[in-house]
C-alpha positions as CSV (number, residue, x, y, z in Angstrom):
1,M,0.0,0.0,0.0
2,N,1.6,3.2,-1.2
3,A,0.1,6.5,-0.1
4,T,3.0,8.8,-0.7
5,D,1.9,10.1,-4.1
6,L,-1.8,10.8,-3.3
7,S,-3.3,14.1,-4.6
8,D,-4.4,16.7,-2.1
9,R,-8.0,15.9,-3.0
10,Q,-7.5,12.2,-2.3
11,R,-6.0,12.9,1.1
12,D,-9.0,15.1,1.9
13,I,-11.3,12.3,0.8
14,L,-9.6,9.9,3.2
15,R,-9.8,12.5,6.1
16,L,-13.5,13.1,5.4
17,L,-14.3,9.4,5.4
18,E,-12.3,8.9,8.6
19,Q,-14.6,11.5,10.3
20,S,-17.9,10.5,8.6
21,G,-17.6,6.8,8.0
22,F,-19.4,6.9,4.7
23,A,-20.0,9.1,1.7
24,T,-21.7,8.8,-1.7
25,I,-20.0,9.7,-4.9
26,E,-22.4,12.5,-5.3
27,D,-21.6,13.9,-1.8
28,L,-17.9,13.9,-2.6
29,A,-18.4,15.5,-6.1
30,E,-20.4,18.3,-4.6
31,R,-18.0,18.9,-1.7
32,F,-14.9,19.1,-3.9
33,E,-16.7,20.9,-6.8
34,V,-15.7,18.3,-9.4
35,T,-17.6,15.9,-11.6
36,T,-18.7,12.5,-10.4
37,Q,-16.4,11.0,-13.0
38,T,-13.4,12.7,-11.4
39,I,-14.4,11.4,-8.0
40,R,-14.8,7.9,-9.3
41,R,-11.3,8.0,-10.7
42,D,-10.0,9.2,-7.3
43,V,-11.9,6.6,-5.3
44,N,-11.0,3.8,-7.7
45,D,-7.4,4.6,-7.3
46,L,-7.8,4.7,-3.5
47,R,-9.6,1.4,-3.6
48,D,-6.8,-0.2,-5.6
49,R,-4.3,1.0,-2.9
50,A,-6.6,-0.6,-0.2
51,L,-7.1,2.8,1.4
52,L,-11.0,2.7,1.1
53,M,-13.7,0.3,0.1
54,R,-16.5,0.7,-2.5
55,V,-19.8,-0.3,-1.0
56,H,-23.5,0.0,-2.1
57,R,-24.3,3.6,-2.8
58,G,-20.8,5.0,-2.0
59,V,-17.4,4.5,-0.2
60,R,-16.2,3.9,3.3
61,P,-12.9,3.6,5.1
62,N,-11.0,0.4,4.7
63,D,-11.0,-1.0,8.3
64,G,-8.2,-3.4,7.2
65,A,-5.9,-0.5,6.1
66,R,-5.2,0.3,9.7
67,P,-4.4,-2.6,12.1
68,Y,-6.8,-3.2,14.9
69,A,-4.1,-2.4,17.4
70,S,-3.6,1.1,16.1
71,R,-7.3,1.8,16.2
72,A,-7.7,0.3,19.7
73,V,-5.3,2.8,21.3
74,E,-7.0,5.8,19.9
75,Q,-8.9,7.8,22.6
76,Q,-7.9,5.1,25.1
77,N,-8.9,7.1,28.2
78,E,-12.3,7.8,26.7
79,K,-12.9,4.1,26.0
80,A,-11.9,3.2,29.5
81,A,-14.3,5.8,31.0
82,L,-17.2,4.5,28.8
83,A,-16.4,0.9,29.9
84,R,-16.4,1.8,33.6
85,E,-19.9,3.3,33.2
86,V,-21.1,0.2,31.4
87,L,-19.8,-2.0,34.2
88,R,-21.7,0.0,36.8
89,L,-24.9,-1.0,35.0
90,I,-24.2,-4.7,35.2
91,P,-24.8,-6.4,38.6
92,A,-22.5,-9.1,40.0
93,G,-23.1,-12.5,38.5
94,A,-25.2,-11.2,35.5
95,S,-24.6,-13.0,32.2
96,V,-23.3,-10.8,29.4
97,S,-23.0,-10.9,25.6
98,I,-20.3,-8.7,24.1
99,G,-20.3,-7.5,20.5
100,L,-17.7,-6.0,18.1
101,G,-15.4,-3.1,18.8
102,S,-12.6,-1.9,21.0
103,T,-14.8,-0.3,23.6
104,P,-16.9,-3.5,24.2
105,A,-13.5,-5.3,24.4
106,E,-12.5,-2.8,27.1
107,V,-15.8,-3.8,29.0
108,A,-14.6,-7.4,28.8
109,R,-11.2,-6.5,30.3
110,L,-13.0,-5.0,33.3
111,L,-15.3,-8.0,33.6
112,A,-12.2,-10.2,34.1
113,G,-11.9,-8.8,37.6
114,A,-15.5,-8.4,38.5
115,G,-16.5,-11.8,39.7
116,A,-18.0,-15.0,38.3
117,R,-20.4,-14.8,35.4
118,D,-21.2,-16.2,32.0
119,V,-19.9,-14.3,29.0
120,I,-20.6,-14.9,25.3
121,T,-18.9,-13.0,22.5
122,N,-17.8,-12.9,18.9
123,N,-15.1,-10.4,19.7
124,L,-11.8,-12.2,19.9
125,V,-10.1,-9.3,21.7
126,A,-12.8,-9.4,24.3
127,A,-12.3,-13.2,24.6
128,S,-8.6,-12.8,25.0
129,H,-9.2,-10.7,28.2
130,L,-11.3,-13.5,29.7
131,W,-10.2,-16.9,28.6
132,A,-7.5,-17.2,31.4
133,C,-10.0,-16.0,34.1
134,E,-11.2,-19.1,36.0
135,E,-14.3,-17.3,37.3
136,I,-15.6,-16.6,33.8
137,N,-17.6,-19.2,31.9
138,L,-16.7,-18.0,28.4
139,S,-18.4,-19.0,25.1
140,I,-16.9,-17.9,21.8
141,C,-18.6,-17.8,18.4
142,G,-17.0,-20.0,15.7
143,G,-16.7,-19.0,12.1
144,S,-14.7,-16.8,9.8
145,V,-12.4,-14.3,11.5
146,R,-12.2,-10.7,10.3
147,D,-10.5,-7.9,12.1
148,R,-10.1,-10.0,15.3
149,S,-13.8,-10.8,15.4
150,V,-16.1,-13.6,14.0
151,S,-18.5,-12.2,11.5
152,G,-21.1,-13.5,9.0
153,S,-24.4,-15.2,9.6
154,A,-22.8,-17.5,12.2
155,A,-22.6,-14.6,14.7
156,A,-26.4,-13.9,14.6
157,E,-27.1,-17.6,15.0
158,F,-24.7,-17.8,17.9
159,F,-26.2,-14.9,19.9
160,A,-29.8,-16.3,19.2
161,A,-28.9,-19.5,20.9
162,Y,-28.5,-17.8,24.3
163,R,-30.6,-15.7,26.7
164,V,-28.4,-13.3,28.7
165,D,-29.0,-10.6,31.2
166,F,-27.1,-7.9,29.4
167,A,-26.0,-7.3,25.8
168,V,-23.2,-4.8,25.3
169,F,-22.5,-3.6,21.8
170,G,-21.4,-0.6,19.7
171,V,-22.3,0.7,16.2
172,A,-20.5,2.3,13.4
173,G,-22.8,5.4,13.5
174,V,-26.1,6.9,14.3
175,D,-28.0,8.6,11.4
176,E,-29.8,11.9,11.8
177,D,-33.2,10.1,12.1
178,G,-31.9,7.9,15.0
179,A,-31.2,4.8,12.8
180,L,-28.3,2.6,14.1
181,L,-25.8,2.0,11.3
182,D,-23.0,-0.5,10.6
183,F,-20.6,-1.1,7.8
184,R,-22.0,-4.6,7.0
185,T,-25.5,-6.1,7.1
186,E,-24.2,-9.1,9.0
187,E,-22.9,-6.9,11.7
188,A,-26.3,-5.3,12.0
189,R,-28.0,-8.7,12.1
190,A,-25.7,-9.9,14.8
191,R,-26.3,-6.8,16.9
192,A,-30.1,-7.3,16.5
193,A,-29.8,-10.9,17.7
194,M,-27.8,-9.8,20.7
195,Q,-30.5,-7.2,21.7
196,T,-33.4,-9.6,21.0
197,H,-32.0,-12.3,23.2
198,A,-31.0,-10.2,26.2
199,R,-33.1,-9.0,29.1
200,H,-31.3,-5.6,29.0
201,S,-29.3,-3.9,26.2
202,V,-26.5,-1.4,26.5
203,L,-25.3,0.6,23.5
204,V,-21.8,2.1,24.1
205,L,-21.5,5.1,21.9
206,D,-18.5,7.4,21.5
207,Q,-19.6,10.9,20.6
208,V,-17.9,10.7,17.2
209,K,-20.5,8.1,16.2
210,F,-23.4,10.6,16.3
211,L,-24.4,11.5,12.8
212,R,-21.6,9.3,11.4
213,R,-22.9,7.4,8.4
214,A,-22.5,3.8,7.3
215,P,-24.5,1.8,4.7
216,A,-26.1,-1.0,6.8
217,R,-29.1,0.0,9.0
218,G,-30.4,-2.1,11.9
219,G,-32.5,-0.8,14.7
220,W,-33.0,2.6,16.3
221,L,-31.4,4.7,19.0
222,S,-34.7,4.3,21.0
223,D,-34.2,0.5,21.1
224,P,-31.5,0.0,23.8
225,D,-32.3,0.2,27.5
226,Y,-29.2,2.2,28.1
227,V,-27.0,4.4,25.8
228,V,-23.6,5.1,27.4
229,S,-21.8,8.0,25.8
230,N,-19.1,10.6,26.6
231,A,-21.3,13.5,25.4
232,P,-25.0,14.2,24.9
233,P,-26.3,13.5,21.4
234,P,-27.0,16.4,19.0
235,E,-30.3,18.1,19.7
236,G,-32.1,16.4,16.9
237,L,-31.3,13.0,18.4
238,T,-32.2,13.7,22.0
239,A,-35.9,12.9,21.4
240,A,-34.9,9.6,19.8
241,L,-33.6,8.2,23.1
242,R,-35.7,6.1,25.4
243,E,-36.6,8.1,28.5
244,G,-33.9,7.7,31.1
245,A,-31.6,5.7,28.8
246,L,-28.7,8.1,28.5
247,V,-25.7,7.5,30.8
248,L,-22.8,10.0,30.4
249,A,-19.3,9.0,31.2
250,P,-17.1,11.7,32.9
């Protein structure tokens, strides 16, 4: 992957996608005041360099272009604060399912020292924090591994086979109408299965995810019992929350 000879516009496209998570070709053409054909040439070149991915209706960052480890250390203090607030919601001994993402994995790390319980997960980083803990009865989803997690239809089937007390999950973004968004439909389906088969659901949501776009929709901001964030949502999304659901991390 060679990014040393990118044009200024291509670098700006990558920065925009890093912030927004998704953009259509038309969005980019309007923003940079060029034709859609010019943008398509830019994004096709970036795709060939593995710097972004073409998806239905547009483009998104290539998660594989940056190693998980480099993404996991970003905003580490904020992730730890969010995880501590999530842990306060989960009573001792409660069973927990844990979904994709570095912040849910941080929740798992804290669970390792929080007493005996059942934990199920498709997040292999979360599992790595728990599999040496004798007090934890750990179940891990089997299937194809991508970005240190098990994805595909197996994940939804896995979560549907359990009934846990708390489901802890993240999303790629929250649309302006309150829709919960992910980069892949199978991720949205797995998250829906987690929520359906849990007595209580906890969405852990860094403030950068508000109004961040991604192509796969699944569920609404009003669905989770708790939304743990490090900032209040934009004014337009406040009404989409379930009453009493918002928990703010310091």
